[in-house]
N, CA, C and O atoms as CSV, one atom per row, in Angstrom:
chain,resi,resn,atom,element,x,y,z
A,1,MET,N,N,-28.392,14.491,-16.824
A,1,MET,CA,C,-27.323,13.777,-16.206
A,1,MET,C,C,-26.367,13.736,-17.107
A,1,MET,O,O,-26.727,13.103,-18.100
A,2,ALA,N,N,-24.996,14.266,-17.188
A,2,ALA,CA,C,-24.149,14.493,-18.128
A,2,ALA,C,C,-23.176,13.146,-18.373
A,2,ALA,O,O,-22.806,12.535,-17.370
A,3,ASP,N,N,-22.856,12.789,-19.396
A,3,ASP,CA,C,-21.907,11.510,-19.594
A,3,ASP,C,C,-20.439,11.815,-19.138
A,3,ASP,O,O,-19.904,12.880,-19.445
A,4,HIS,N,N,-19.921,11.035,-18.536
A,4,HIS,CA,C,-18.773,11.225,-18.264
A,4,HIS,C,C,-17.812,10.076,-18.772
A,4,HIS,O,O,-18.252,8.935,-18.912
A,5,PRO,N,N,-16.597,10.366,-19.024
A,5,PRO,CA,C,-15.749,9.045,-19.590
A,5,PRO,C,C,-15.279,8.410,-18.511
A,5,PRO,O,O,-15.203,9.000,-17.434
A,6,PRO,N,N,-14.879,7.044,-18.667
A,6,PRO,CA,C,-14.435,6.090,-17.573
A,6,PRO,C,C,-13.135,6.719,-17.369
A,6,PRO,O,O,-12.393,7.255,-18.193
A,7,PRO,N,N,-12.961,6.501,-15.732
A,7,PRO,CA,C,-11.516,6.913,-15.161
A,7,PRO,C,C,-10.213,6.195,-16.145
A,7,PRO,O,O,-10.465,5.187,-16.805
A,8,PRO,N,N,-9.077,6.703,-16.160
A,8,PRO,CA,C,-8.056,6.144,-16.801
A,8,PRO,C,C,-7.680,4.938,-16.002
A,8,PRO,O,O,-7.981,4.835,-14.812
A,9,ASP,N,N,-7.011,4.015,-16.671
A,9,ASP,CA,C,-6.488,2.770,-15.901
A,9,ASP,C,C,-5.234,3.323,-14.875
A,9,ASP,O,O,-4.357,4.131,-15.178
A,10,PRO,N,N,-5.379,2.813,-13.913
A,10,PRO,CA,C,-4.120,3.149,-12.780
A,10,PRO,C,C,-2.833,2.734,-13.444
A,10,PRO,O,O,-2.716,1.646,-14.009
A,11,PRO,N,N,-1.727,3.763,-13.349
A,11,PRO,CA,C,-0.310,3.457,-13.704
A,11,PRO,C,C,0.277,2.096,-13.290
A,11,PRO,O,O,1.032,1.383,-13.951
A,12,CYS,N,N,-0.194,1.895,-12.131
A,12,CYS,CA,C,0.733,0.543,-11.653
A,12,CYS,C,C,-0.179,-0.223,-10.457
A,12,CYS,O,O,-0.524,0.322,-9.408
A,13,VAL,N,N,-0.450,-1.422,-10.798
A,13,VAL,CA,C,-1.199,-2.085,-9.889
A,13,VAL,C,C,-0.675,-3.363,-9.425
A,13,VAL,O,O,-0.374,-4.129,-10.340
A,14,ARG,N,N,-0.489,-3.788,-8.248
A,14,ARG,CA,C,0.302,-4.827,-7.672
A,14,ARG,C,C,-0.619,-5.840,-6.786
A,14,ARG,O,O,-1.385,-5.374,-5.943
A,15,ARG,N,N,-0.507,-7.373,-7.030
A,15,ARG,CA,C,-1.281,-7.903,-6.464
A,15,ARG,C,C,-0.486,-8.956,-5.582
A,15,ARG,O,O,-0.396,-10.146,-5.883
A,16,PRO,N,N,0.070,-8.387,-4.480
A,16,PRO,CA,C,0.919,-9.497,-3.664
A,16,PRO,C,C,0.277,-10.497,-3.120
A,16,PRO,O,O,-0.942,-10.334,-3.170
A,17,THR,N,N,0.691,-11.684,-2.510
A,17,THR,CA,C,0.297,-12.751,-2.083
A,17,THR,C,C,0.681,-12.710,-0.510
A,17,THR,O,O,1.665,-12.127,-0.055
A,18,ALA,N,N,-0.312,-13.464,0.266
A,18,ALA,CA,C,-0.001,-13.450,1.755
A,18,ALA,C,C,1.292,-14.379,1.992
A,18,ALA,O,O,1.530,-15.240,1.144
A,19,THR,N,N,2.097,-14.249,3.057
A,19,THR,CA,C,2.916,-14.823,3.464
A,19,THR,C,C,2.463,-15.908,4.302
A,19,THR,O,O,1.670,-15.666,5.212
A,20,SER,N,N,2.972,-17.320,4.045
A,20,SER,CA,C,2.596,-18.433,4.702
A,20,SER,C,C,3.390,-19.006,5.591
A,20,SER,O,O,4.614,-19.025,5.469
A,21,ALA,N,N,2.689,-19.572,6.658
A,21,ALA,CA,C,3.272,-20.428,7.778
A,21,ALA,C,C,2.724,-21.809,7.831
A,21,ALA,O,O,1.538,-22.085,7.649
A,22,PRO,N,N,3.696,-22.673,8.099
A,22,PRO,CA,C,3.031,-24.120,7.756
A,22,PRO,C,C,2.006,-24.567,8.569
A,22,PRO,O,O,1.247,-25.427,8.121
A,23,SER,N,N,1.802,-23.995,10.046
A,23,SER,CA,C,0.972,-24.406,10.737
A,23,SER,C,C,-0.507,-23.688,10.590
A,23,SER,O,O,-1.486,-24.411,10.778
A,24,SER,N,N,-0.713,-22.311,10.265
A,24,SER,CA,C,-1.712,-21.620,10.227
A,24,SER,C,C,-2.187,-21.148,8.808
A,24,SER,O,O,-3.301,-20.681,8.571
A,25,GLY,N,N,-1.069,-21.361,7.804
A,25,GLY,CA,C,-1.716,-20.751,6.397
A,25,GLY,C,C,-1.158,-19.259,6.358
A,25,GLY,O,O,-0.697,-18.810,5.309
A,26,ARG,N,N,-1.209,-18.524,7.492
A,26,ARG,CA,C,-0.813,-17.046,7.479
A,26,ARG,C,C,-0.279,-17.125,8.835
A,26,ARG,O,O,-0.279,-18.046,9.651
A,27,ARG,N,N,0.326,-15.544,8.891
A,27,ARG,CA,C,1.085,-15.394,10.105
A,27,ARG,C,C,1.349,-13.898,10.186
A,27,ARG,O,O,1.551,-13.141,9.236
A,28,ALA,N,N,1.312,-13.587,11.537
A,28,ALA,CA,C,1.332,-11.992,11.803
A,28,ALA,C,C,2.699,-11.573,11.214
A,28,ALA,O,O,3.612,-12.398,11.185
A,29,PRO,N,N,2.876,-10.267,10.725
A,29,PRO,CA,C,4.354,-9.738,10.599
A,29,PRO,C,C,5.119,-9.651,11.624
A,29,PRO,O,O,4.681,-9.503,12.765
A,30,GLU,N,N,6.459,-9.741,11.303
A,30,GLU,CA,C,7.481,-9.403,12.379
A,30,GLU,C,C,7.969,-8.094,12.304
A,30,GLU,O,O,7.835,-7.436,11.272
A,31,ALA,N,N,8.634,-7.568,13.505
A,31,ALA,CA,C,9.052,-6.321,13.368
A,31,ALA,C,C,9.938,-5.957,12.114
A,31,ALA,O,O,10.804,-6.741,11.724
A,32,GLY,N,N,9.766,-5.081,11.663
A,32,GLY,CA,C,10.595,-4.497,10.433
A,32,GLY,C,C,10.170,-4.800,9.221
A,32,GLY,O,O,10.720,-4.273,8.253
A,33,GLU,N,N,9.072,-5.741,9.043
A,33,GLU,CA,C,8.686,-6.323,7.825
A,33,GLU,C,C,7.753,-5.383,7.126
A,33,GLU,O,O,6.941,-4.731,7.783
A,34,ALA,N,N,7.830,-5.282,5.827
A,34,ALA,CA,C,7.092,-4.239,4.843
A,34,ALA,C,C,6.797,-5.093,3.582
A,34,ALA,O,O,7.422,-6.112,3.290
A,35,LEU,N,N,5.648,-4.497,2.780
A,35,LEU,CA,C,5.459,-4.819,1.541
A,35,LEU,C,C,5.857,-3.617,0.550
A,35,LEU,O,O,5.251,-2.545,0.557
A,36,GLY,N,N,6.731,-3.847,-0.142
A,36,GLY,CA,C,7.214,-2.527,-1.086
A,36,GLY,C,C,6.884,-2.776,-2.604
A,36,GLY,O,O,6.801,-3.852,-3.196
A,37,LEU,N,N,6.712,-1.460,-3.088
A,37,LEU,CA,C,6.391,-1.613,-4.568
A,37,LEU,C,C,7.560,-0.373,-4.997
A,37,LEU,O,O,7.590,0.766,-4.531
A,38,GLY,N,N,8.467,-0.945,-5.991
A,38,GLY,CA,C,9.162,0.074,-6.715
A,38,GLY,C,C,8.588,0.757,-7.936
A,38,GLY,O,O,8.138,0.127,-8.893
A,39,LEU,N,N,8.630,2.207,-7.850
A,39,LEU,CA,C,7.973,2.778,-8.945
A,39,LEU,C,C,9.040,2.897,-10.252
A,39,LEU,O,O,8.855,3.762,-11.108
A,40,GLY,N,N,9.882,2.193,-10.308
A,40,GLY,CA,C,11.083,2.469,-11.557
A,40,GLY,C,C,11.958,3.437,-11.541
A,40,GLY,O,O,13.157,3.261,-11.759
A,41,SER,N,N,11.338,4.720,-11.239
A,41,SER,CA,C,12.041,6.143,-11.161
A,41,SER,C,C,11.294,6.968,-10.294
A,41,SER,O,O,10.136,6.668,-10.005
A,42,ALA,N,N,11.939,8.148,-9.775
A,42,ALA,CA,C,11.339,8.930,-8.905
A,42,ALA,C,C,10.217,9.798,-9.713
A,42,ALA,O,O,10.571,10.394,-10.731
A,43,ARG,N,N,8.783,9.876,-9.237
A,43,ARG,CA,C,7.725,10.587,-9.880
A,43,ARG,C,C,6.849,11.175,-8.819
A,43,ARG,O,O,6.898,10.834,-7.637
A,44,SER,N,N,5.935,12.205,-9.382
A,44,SER,CA,C,5.079,12.644,-8.548
A,44,SER,C,C,4.029,11.599,-8.100
A,44,SER,O,O,3.602,10.889,-9.011
A,45,VAL,N,N,3.566,11.391,-6.933
A,45,VAL,CA,C,2.496,10.514,-6.343
A,45,VAL,C,C,1.576,11.241,-6.079
A,45,VAL,O,O,1.690,12.092,-5.196
A,46,GLY,N,N,0.293,11.053,-6.878
A,46,GLY,CA,C,-1.006,11.891,-6.607
A,46,GLY,C,C,-1.849,11.222,-5.497
A,46,GLY,O,O,-2.458,11.827,-4.615
A,47,SER,N,N,-1.792,9.836,-5.678
A,47,SER,CA,C,-2.500,8.836,-4.523
A,47,SER,C,C,-2.045,7.457,-4.297
A,47,SER,O,O,-1.218,6.918,-5.032
A,48,VAL,N,N,-2.531,6.941,-3.380
A,48,VAL,CA,C,-1.948,5.412,-2.830
A,48,VAL,C,C,-3.283,5.075,-2.609
A,48,VAL,O,O,-3.971,5.810,-1.900
A,49,THR,N,N,-3.794,3.963,-3.167
A,49,THR,CA,C,-4.881,3.274,-2.828
A,49,THR,C,C,-4.366,1.712,-2.511
A,49,THR,O,O,-3.549,1.055,-3.157
A,50,VAL,N,N,-5.123,1.323,-1.282
A,50,VAL,CA,C,-4.864,-0.207,-0.959
A,50,VAL,C,C,-6.242,-0.697,-0.717
A,50,VAL,O,O,-7.118,0.055,-0.291
A,51,LEU,N,N,-6.495,-2.249,-1.049
A,51,LEU,CA,C,-7.459,-2.889,-1.181
A,51,LEU,C,C,-7.298,-4.129,-0.226
A,51,LEU,O,O,-6.370,-4.919,-0.399
A,52,GLN,N,N,-8.097,-4.266,0.655
A,52,GLN,CA,C,-7.919,-5.595,1.438
A,52,GLN,C,C,-9.144,-6.254,1.555
A,52,GLN,O,O,-10.168,-5.576,1.462
A,53,PRO,N,N,-9.235,-7.700,1.778
A,53,PRO,CA,C,-10.326,-8.386,1.950
A,53,PRO,C,C,-11.355,-7.943,2.939
A,53,PRO,O,O,-10.797,-7.918,4.037
A,54,ALA,N,N,-12.810,-7.524,3.065
A,54,ALA,CA,C,-13.612,-7.467,3.779
A,54,ALA,C,C,-13.216,-7.945,5.232
A,54,ALA,O,O,-12.857,-9.121,5.269
A,55,GLY,N,N,-13.211,-7.340,6.311
A,55,GLY,CA,C,-12.729,-7.883,7.676
A,55,GLY,C,C,-11.355,-8.069,7.973
A,55,GLY,O,O,-11.002,-8.634,9.008
A,56,SER,N,N,-10.437,-7.565,7.008
A,56,SER,CA,C,-8.976,-7.719,7.293
A,56,SER,C,C,-8.684,-6.455,8.360
A,56,SER,O,O,-9.135,-5.324,8.180
A,57,ASP,N,N,-7.821,-6.859,9.541
A,57,ASP,CA,C,-7.486,-5.898,10.341
A,57,ASP,C,C,-6.033,-5.674,10.399
A,57,ASP,O,O,-5.493,-5.447,11.481
A,58,ALA,N,N,-5.262,-5.730,9.119
A,58,ALA,CA,C,-3.842,-5.407,9.328
A,58,ALA,C,C,-3.555,-4.037,9.660
A,58,ALA,O,O,-4.326,-3.150,9.293
A,59,LEU,N,N,-2.754,-3.839,10.170
A,59,LEU,CA,C,-2.194,-2.390,10.648
A,59,LEU,C,C,-0.949,-1.998,9.946
A,59,LEU,O,O,0.022,-2.749,10.037
A,60,ALA,N,N,-0.871,-0.922,9.265
A,60,ALA,CA,C,0.519,-0.677,8.495
A,60,ALA,C,C,0.453,0.930,8.201
A,60,ALA,O,O,-0.613,1.514,8.002
A,61,ASP,N,N,1.494,1.450,8.201
A,61,ASP,CA,C,1.913,2.871,7.627
A,61,ASP,C,C,2.130,2.830,6.406
A,61,ASP,O,O,2.903,1.993,5.940
A,62,ILE,N,N,1.521,3.685,5.681
A,62,ILE,CA,C,1.707,3.849,3.901
A,62,ILE,C,C,2.775,4.839,4.077
A,62,ILE,O,O,2.755,5.884,4.728
A,63,GLN,N,N,3.725,4.309,3.366
A,63,GLN,CA,C,4.990,5.147,3.133
A,63,GLN,C,C,5.474,5.315,2.020
A,63,GLN,O,O,5.468,4.348,1.259
A,64,LEU,N,N,6.093,6.695,1.531
A,64,LEU,CA,C,6.928,6.938,0.283
A,64,LEU,C,C,8.295,7.143,0.784
A,64,LEU,O,O,8.552,7.565,1.912
A,65,ARG,N,N,9.223,6.796,-0.182
A,65,ARG,CA,C,10.572,6.734,-0.163
A,65,ARG,C,C,10.840,8.180,-1.199
A,65,ARG,O,O,10.535,8.247,-2.390
A,66,GLY,N,N,11.423,9.164,-0.457
A,66,GLY,CA,C,11.638,10.324,-1.275
A,66,GLY,C,C,13.036,9.944,-1.996
A,66,GLY,O,O,13.526,8.817,-1.926
A,67,THR,N,N,13.531,10.868,-2.596
A,67,THR,CA,C,14.811,11.084,-3.811
A,67,THR,C,C,15.875,11.294,-2.664
A,67,THR,O,O,17.037,11.306,-3.072
A,68,ASP,N,N,15.685,11.475,-1.203
A,68,ASP,CA,C,16.972,11.388,-0.411
A,68,ASP,C,C,17.004,10.278,0.206
A,68,ASP,O,O,17.818,10.212,1.128
A,69,GLY,N,N,16.103,8.991,-0.101
A,69,GLY,CA,C,16.184,7.808,0.726
A,69,GLY,C,C,15.499,7.545,1.782
A,69,GLY,O,O,15.541,6.447,2.337
A,70,THR,N,N,14.679,8.683,2.240
A,70,THR,CA,C,14.246,8.783,3.612
A,70,THR,C,C,12.647,8.336,3.053
A,70,THR,O,O,12.137,8.747,2.011
A,71,TRP,N,N,11.911,7.226,4.210
A,71,TRP,CA,C,10.836,6.731,4.106
A,71,TRP,C,C,9.884,7.811,4.787
A,71,TRP,O,O,10.314,8.148,5.891
A,72,ARG,N,N,8.817,8.377,4.448
A,72,ARG,CA,C,7.943,9.120,5.150
A,72,ARG,C,C,6.322,8.868,5.073
A,72,ARG,O,O,5.614,8.793,4.069
A,73,THR,N,N,5.981,8.768,6.392
A,73,THR,CA,C,4.528,8.061,6.454
A,73,THR,C,C,3.579,9.256,5.899
A,73,THR,O,O,3.687,10.443,6.209
A,74,VAL,N,N,2.666,8.714,5.047
A,74,VAL,CA,C,1.636,9.506,4.357
A,74,VAL,C,C,0.138,9.170,4.811
A,74,VAL,O,O,-0.769,9.925,4.459
A,75,GLY,N,N,-0.093,8.167,5.502
A,75,GLY,CA,C,-1.147,7.614,5.803
A,75,GLY,C,C,-1.123,6.320,6.395
A,75,GLY,O,O,-0.020,5.792,6.535
A,76,ALA,N,N,-2.281,5.634,6.817
A,76,ALA,CA,C,-2.286,4.384,7.583
A,76,ALA,C,C,-3.597,3.591,7.014
A,76,ALA,O,O,-4.706,4.100,6.847
A,77,LEU,N,N,-3.197,2.108,6.728
A,77,LEU,CA,C,-4.461,1.607,6.467
A,77,LEU,C,C,-5.643,1.789,7.373
A,77,LEU,O,O,-5.531,2.065,8.567
A,78,ASP,N,N,-6.799,1.618,6.738
A,78,ASP,CA,C,-8.215,1.935,7.346
A,78,ASP,C,C,-9.186,1.094,6.845
A,78,ASP,O,O,-10.091,1.600,6.182
A,79,GLY,N,N,-9.163,-0.257,7.063
A,79,GLY,CA,C,-10.420,-0.957,6.521
A,79,GLY,C,C,-10.061,-1.545,5.274
A,79,GLY,O,O,-8.935,-1.452,4.784
A,80,PRO,N,N,-11.102,-2.204,4.719
A,80,PRO,CA,C,-10.979,-2.785,3.204
A,80,PRO,C,C,-10.450,-1.893,2.080
A,80,PRO,O,O,-9.779,-2.333,1.146
A,81,TYR,N,N,-10.829,-0.484,2.247
A,81,TYR,CA,C,-10.444,0.516,1.224
A,81,TYR,C,C,-9.826,1.672,1.907
A,81,TYR,O,O,-10.433,2.270,2.795
A,82,THR,N,N,-8.558,2.031,1.497
A,82,THR,CA,C,-7.626,3.201,2.014
A,82,THR,C,C,-7.193,3.741,0.858
A,82,THR,O,O,-6.651,3.087,-0.032
A,83,ARG,N,N,-7.456,5.197,0.814
A,83,ARG,CA,C,-6.976,6.000,-0.317
A,83,ARG,C,C,-6.240,7.140,0.314
A,83,ARG,O,O,-6.952,7.852,1.023
A,84,VAL,N,N,-5.037,7.463,0.225
A,84,VAL,CA,C,-4.488,8.662,0.733
A,84,VAL,C,C,-3.978,9.389,-0.510
A,84,VAL,O,O,-3.585,8.867,-1.553
A,85,ASN,N,N,-4.055,10.671,-0.216
A,85,ASN,CA,C,-3.428,11.713,-1.283
A,85,ASN,C,C,-2.440,12.390,-0.860
A,85,ASN,O,O,-2.721,13.293,-0.072
A,86,PRO,N,N,-1.005,12.196,-1.224
A,86,PRO,CA,C,0.234,12.644,-0.546
A,86,PRO,C,C,0.568,14.120,-1.019
A,86,PRO,O,O,1.549,14.755,-0.632
A,87,ALA,N,N,-0.430,14.592,-1.950
A,87,ALA,CA,C,0.043,15.992,-2.360
A,87,ALA,C,C,0.908,16.094,-3.451
A,87,ALA,O,O,1.375,17.205,-3.701
A,88,GLY,N,N,1.208,15.132,-4.150
A,88,GLY,CA,C,2.194,15.175,-5.310
A,88,GLY,C,C,3.736,15.140,-4.770
A,88,GLY,O,O,4.649,15.682,-5.394
A,89,ARG,N,N,3.938,14.380,-3.432
A,89,ARG,CA,C,5.311,14.101,-3.146
A,89,ARG,C,C,6.124,13.185,-4.077
A,89,ARG,O,O,5.770,12.051,-4.400
A,90,THR,N,N,7.055,13.692,-4.404
A,90,THR,CA,C,7.889,12.734,-5.537
A,90,THR,C,C,8.558,11.616,-4.448
A,90,THR,O,O,8.963,11.751,-3.294
A,91,ALA,N,N,8.486,10.496,-5.325
A,91,ALA,CA,C,8.877,9.157,-4.508
A,91,ALA,C,C,9.307,8.287,-5.852
A,91,ALA,O,O,9.036,8.523,-7.030
A,92,ASP,N,N,10.142,7.100,-5.218
A,92,ASP,CA,C,10.513,6.319,-5.989
A,92,ASP,C,C,9.929,4.764,-5.588
A,92,ASP,O,O,10.077,3.814,-6.357
A,93,ALA,N,N,9.365,4.671,-4.502
A,93,ALA,CA,C,8.966,3.363,-4.105
A,93,ALA,C,C,7.854,3.724,-2.981
A,93,ALA,O,O,7.839,4.784,-2.355
A,94,VAL,N,N,7.052,2.809,-2.851
A,94,VAL,CA,C,5.821,2.859,-1.883
A,94,VAL,C,C,6.252,1.695,-1.151
A,94,VAL,O,O,6.944,0.814,-1.660
A,95,ARG,N,N,5.745,1.685,0.337
A,95,ARG,CA,C,5.656,0.370,1.173
A,95,ARG,C,C,4.621,0.484,2.012
A,95,ARG,O,O,4.088,1.590,2.103
A,96,LEU,N,N,4.131,-0.603,2.781
A,96,LEU,CA,C,3.307,-0.609,3.746
A,96,LEU,C,C,4.223,-1.424,4.880
A,96,LEU,O,O,4.514,-2.621,4.875
A,97,ALA,N,N,4.578,-0.418,5.834
A,97,ALA,CA,C,5.217,-0.889,7.070
A,97,ALA,C,C,4.447,-1.635,8.083
A,97,ALA,O,O,3.756,-0.876,8.762
A,98,TRP,N,N,4.357,-2.740,8.364
A,98,TRP,CA,C,3.526,-3.331,9.273
A,98,TRP,C,C,3.930,-2.936,10.667
A,98,TRP,O,O,5.093,-2.839,11.058
A,99,ARG,N,N,2.675,-2.685,11.482
A,99,ARG,CA,C,2.792,-2.370,12.838
A,99,ARG,C,C,2.611,-3.393,13.672
A,99,ARG,O,O,1.873,-4.350,13.437
A,100,ALA,N,N,3.455,-3.191,14.948
A,100,ALA,CA,C,3.502,-4.079,16.219
A,100,ALA,C,C,2.166,-4.494,16.316
A,100,ALA,O,O,1.291,-3.634,16.213
A,101,GLY,N,N,1.833,-5.773,16.513
A,101,GLY,CA,C,0.484,-6.433,16.789
A,101,GLY,C,C,-0.588,-6.577,15.721
A,101,GLY,O,O,-1.774,-6.838,15.926
A,102,SER,N,N,0.002,-6.369,14.555
A,102,SER,CA,C,-0.925,-6.315,13.358
A,102,SER,C,C,-1.236,-7.952,13.050
A,102,SER,O,O,-0.550,-8.955,13.248
A,103,ALA,N,N,-2.455,-7.780,12.531
A,103,ALA,CA,C,-2.971,-9.128,12.114
A,103,ALA,C,C,-2.273,-9.664,10.665
A,103,ALA,O,O,-1.863,-8.880,9.808
A,104,ALA,N,N,-2.222,-10.865,10.568
A,104,ALA,CA,C,-1.748,-11.430,9.000
A,104,ALA,C,C,-2.110,-10.687,8.056
A,104,ALA,O,O,-3.301,-10.596,7.759
A,105,PRO,N,N,-1.168,-10.030,7.420
A,105,PRO,CA,C,-1.562,-8.828,6.266
A,105,PRO,C,C,-2.247,-9.828,5.176
A,105,PRO,O,O,-1.828,-10.971,4.993
A,106,GLN,N,N,-3.338,-9.270,4.484
A,106,GLN,CA,C,-3.944,-9.887,3.284
A,106,GLN,C,C,-4.362,-8.796,2.465
A,106,GLN,O,O,-5.522,-8.385,2.483
A,107,ILE,N,N,-3.306,-8.225,1.619
A,107,ILE,CA,C,-3.483,-7.025,0.655
A,107,ILE,C,C,-3.934,-7.654,-0.860
A,107,ILE,O,O,-3.274,-8.470,-1.503
A,108,ALA,N,N,-5.047,-7.144,-1.200
A,108,ALA,CA,C,-5.620,-7.583,-2.622
A,108,ALA,C,C,-4.888,-6.699,-3.590
A,108,ALA,O,O,-4.657,-7.227,-4.678
A,109,GLU,N,N,-4.512,-5.573,-3.439
A,109,GLU,CA,C,-4.265,-4.534,-4.330
A,109,GLU,C,C,-3.590,-3.382,-3.823
A,109,GLU,O,O,-3.979,-2.972,-2.730
A,110,LEU,N,N,-2.750,-2.836,-4.336
A,110,LEU,CA,C,-1.922,-1.607,-4.109
A,110,LEU,C,C,-1.788,-0.764,-5.524
A,110,LEU,O,O,-1.208,-1.202,-6.517
A,111,VAL,N,N,-2.397,0.459,-5.440
A,111,VAL,CA,C,-2.304,1.078,-6.592
A,111,VAL,C,C,-1.827,2.467,-6.399
A,111,VAL,O,O,-2.214,3.196,-5.485
A,112,VAL,N,N,-0.925,2.811,-7.350
A,112,VAL,CA,C,-0.177,3.972,-7.078
A,112,VAL,C,C,-0.505,4.895,-8.540
A,112,VAL,O,O,-0.205,4.525,-9.675
A,113,GLY,N,N,-1.258,6.295,-8.143
A,113,GLY,CA,C,-1.751,6.906,-9.030
A,113,GLY,C,C,-0.905,8.445,-9.189
A,113,GLY,O,O,-1.247,9.252,-10.053
């Protein structure tokens, strides 16, 4: 079995907190809400990985903002671990656009590679 070097550290990791509501501690997202992450400048995006706690059922589209300012969907959340490969699209931001009827979002990490 060959030795392999460890994978490189991801270039960007974000640990957002859940939005709180006084009565329940968490609330479902409202229409038009999203969790966004700016990349500083436009660059090629090789992957987007989203980690959620086990049992989370948040529904969101994974979107990239192109250099023309248009958001394009490149995937959707799918359980506790979601990884999409947007084929090197150029983007300056990533967002999770919550879908209608989604449970309260609980995102542990959003990694852009």
